[in-house]
N, C-alpha and C positions, 0 to 999 in steps of 0.2 A: 366422055370429058367430065361429066358431073361426078362420076365415080373417082376419077383421078384427082379432081379438085378437092373432093371430100377427104381422100387419103392424105393429101399434102397439107391440109389445114392445120392439123396438130403440130406439124413441123414448123409451119409458118408462125403459129402462135408461140411456140417455144423460142423461135428466133427473135420475135418481137419482145418477148419477156426478157430474154438475155440482153437485148439491146437496151431495154429500159433500165435494167439493173447495172449496166456498164458504167463504171466511174464511181460507184458507191462501194464503200468497204463492207465486207461481210461481217455478220455477227457469228462468232465462232465459239464453240465449246472450249472451256479451259482458259479463256482470257480473263485474267483477274481484274476485278474492279478495284480502283484505288481512290481513297478519299484523303483530302478534299477535292482532288482533281475531278473526279467523276460526278461531283455535285454540279459542275458547270456544263456548258453546252458542248456538243459534239457535232460541229457544223458539216463534217464530211458525210455524215449519215443522212438518209433521206428524211426521216421524220423523228420528232422528239417532243416530249411533253413533260411539264411539271404540273401535277394535279393535286390540289389541296381541297379536301372536303371535310365537313365537320358539323358538329352540333354546338349551339350557343344557348346561353340563358341571358336574357336582358335584365334590367334593373328590377322588373316586376316578377322575375322568376319564370317568364314565359319562354318556351323552347322554340328555337329557330334552327333551320338548316342553312348552310352556305357552301358555296364552291368558288374557287379561284383557279383558273386554268390558263397556262400559257403554252402555246404550240409553236414549234419551229419546223420549217420545211425547206429543204434544198431542192428546188425544182429542176436544176440543171438546164436552165434556159439562159442562153447568151452569156455563159461564163467566161468566154474569151473576149467579150465586149469590154473595152477599157472604161466605158462610161460609168460614173458613179451611180447612175440611175438604173443600171442593169439589176434585175431582181435575183441576185445570187442566193439570198436567204429571205424567206417570208415568215412573218410572225403573226400569230392570231392570239386572241385572248377572250375568255368568257368569264363572267362573274354573275352570281345569282344569290338571292336570299329567298329561302322557303319559309313563308310566314302563314301558319294556319288561319290566322285572323283575316288575312287578305284572300286566301283561297286559291292563289296561284303564285307563280314565281315573279319576283322582281328580277329582271334579267337585262344585261347589256353585253356588248361584244365590240371588239376592236380588230383591225387588220391593217398591216403595213409591211412594206419591204424594209429590210434592215438598212441602216445607214443614216448619214447626216445628223447623227446624234438623236434622231427621233425614235428609233427602235433598235434594240440590240439584245443579243443573247450572249452573255459573257462566257468565255472559256475559263476553266480552272476553279470556278466557284459560282454558285447560284447567283445570278444577277441578270434578270430579264425585264425589259420594259418596252412598252409602246406608249409614246407620249408620256402622260403623267400616271399611267398604270404601271405598277411594278411589283415584283417579288424579288427579294434578295436575302442572302444568308451572310450574316456578319456576327463575329464573335460567338458562333454557335447557335444563334437564334435567327429564324426566318422572320421577315417583315413584309407584309403585303399592304400596299396602299392603292386603293381602287376608287377614285372619284367618278362614279358612273352616273348615268342619267336616271334620276329618281331615287338614288340611294348612294351610299358610300361605305367602304370598308377600310378600316385602319386597324390591322390585326397583327399581333406577334405570336409566333408559334415556337415554343421552347421544347426541344426534345426531352423526353423522360426515359426513353429506352434507346438501345442501340439500333443501328441500321438493320433492316430485315432484307437479306438478299433473297430474291425470288428464284425459283427454279434451281438449277445446279450452280450454286455460288454466283447468282446473278444472270445466268444464261437461261432464259425462259422460252421454252418451245411453244409455238403457236400453230403447229401442224406436223404431219409426218415427214415432210421433205426436209433435208438438212438445212436449207436456208430460211425456213419458216421459224424465225426466232427473234428475240429482242434481248437487249440488256435491260435489266429491270430490278429496281430495289424500292422498298417502302420505308416510311418512317411513321409507324403507328403511335398512338397515344401522345400526340403533341399537345402540350398545355397551351390553350389559347387565352389571350387577354387583349384588351383594346376597346375599340368603340365602333359602332355602326351609326349611320345617319339615314333617317327616313322621314319624309315629309318635313324637312327642315329641322328635325330634332336629332340631336346627337346624344347617344346614351351608351354607357359602359356595358360591356359584355364579357363573358368568360365561358370557357367550354373545353372541348377536346376535338382534335382533328387527326386526319390521316393524309400523308403526302406520298404520292407515287411519282417516280422519275423513271422514264422509259425511253429508249431510243433504238431505232432499227433502220435497215435499208430495204426491207421487203414490203410489198403491197400485201393487203389481206388476200389470202388464197382465193383463186378464181372460183373455187367450189363453195366458198363461204359467203354468207349474206350479212353477218353482223355478230355482235356478242352480247352476253349478259355478264356483268362483273359486280363483285361486292368487295368492299373493304370494311371490316367490322372491328371496332375497338370493343373487345369483350369486357364484361363487367368485372371479371376476376383479374384483369390485367393482361390477358392473352390477346392475340391478334389473329384474325382470320381473313385471308384473301382467297377468293375462288372466282374462276371465270369459265364460261362455256361459249365457244364459238359455234354458231349455228350454220348448218349446211343449207344451201339453196334448195336441195332436194328434200329437205325436211330432216329433223333429228339433229343430233350433235355432229359437228365436224371435228372438234378437238376440245380439250378441257384441261384444266390444271388448277393448282392452288397451293397454299402453304398455311400451316398453323404454327404459330409460336405460342407455346403454353406459358402460363404465368411464371413458371419456374425457369423459363428461357429455352426449354427443349423445343427443337424445330422439326417439323415433319413436312415433307413435300409429297403432294398427292399426284398419282397417275391419272390419266384421263378417265379411266374406269371408276375411280374413287369419287368422282365429282358428279353431282346430279342437281338439276334445277327443275322443280315442278311448279308450274303456275297454280296458284290458289284462287286468285281473283284478278279480273281485268278491268281496265278503265279505258274509255274511248274519248279521245280529245275532241272537243267541240270545234276546234279550229282546223286541225289537220285531218280529222276523221281517222286518225291512226289509233289502233287498239294496242295497249301495252299490258303485259302481265305484271301489274304493280305490286302484287303480293305473291311471294314465292316461298316454297320450301326448299332449302338448300342443304344438300348432303355433302360432307367432306369427310371421307372415311367413316368412322363411327359417329362423328359429330353431325347433328341435324338441328337446324334452327328454322323457324318461320319468320319471314320478313314482312312487316306491315309498314306502309309509308306514313310519314308525318302528315302528308296530305296527298291526295291522288294526282292533282294537277301540278306536276313538276316537269312539264314538257318544255324543252328548249328549242326554239327555232333559230338555228345558227346558219341559215342559208347565206347571210351577208358576210360570213367569215369562212367557216370550214365547209359550208355548202350542204349541210344536212339538217334534219330534224330528228331529235332523239329525246329520250327520257332520262333524267339524272336526278335522283331524289334521296332525301334523308329518310332512313328506315330504322325501325326498331327491330332487334333480333329477340325473338321470344322462344323459350325452351321450357316445355312443361307448364305453360301458363305464366312463367315468370320472365322478367326482363333479363336477357342474357348479354345485351350489348347494344350499341348504337353505331350507325355507320351510313354508308351510301350504296345505292344500287344504280347501275348504269345499264340502259337498254338501248342498243343501237341496231340499225338495219331493219326496223319495223316499218319505217316510212318507205324507204327504198333500200336496195342492197347498198351497203356502205362502201364507199370508195375513198381510200386514204391517199 
């Protein structure tokens, strides 16, 4: 009986996964992304996010990192329930400022079900809000307003380059199976202007940012534990995105990336062309999780060393997305010279990530 149960368990697992995926549209190769429509929400898909990360300079010329992220999730719970309180769409948001003078992140988060005018992810154009937190695209410029606990962000992001489609024209593979994919595009080299508020003081800032918009119906593969991701605005005007999904058994599960050179030429990398090599680790005094906060990243023939603006850029998001991870501003160095600035994300080091 034990042997029979063991043999049936993969079939049962496959059936459960198929049941979980039922009712969500698939991400398919060859589906063209269209703008401005695809700047907006895609509520039929399981998960979606709008991710803005970047570097700022305050009035005194000091460098800061920041992030603003909105997540949308379709849980497929009680969708037949006519009640307006049914959780058909869930929204989450994170915001943070990385300030070396403080030594750790200023961080806040929100979570709400969509509806009643209190939370919404608009279709057809970027427009997401939870209460008075928002990011929206209007007349070609993004605007984020985040009145958080202990700080506030009021920032505008003006595109200076065209949309960067990731993967095959926006079809980004996340594993070897056909369904392991997302629709994904980036907007590098956004020109940032606006103001931040800390300790009751409002001050003007300017800088550069990177926006990712991604949506999918798939869970992270069962064999994977989390990912390492970078988005780097290169100093010469180019843009580099690279990611590595790590296997629970150790080593890489999948990888990918794209480089858009300063002259606009685009190169998509295969999993074998991407490498992440830890150079230095940092252990959180709160979660006791160890993160490889300094990395050597290889994308084809391009190789850069990443050094964090500060080591302690850990985010405890258990009150919203249910995990602890590291997301931080990093410098990219090549041959001892600054090659760019961007962000490094490290997930699944606390516990295997569950989307």
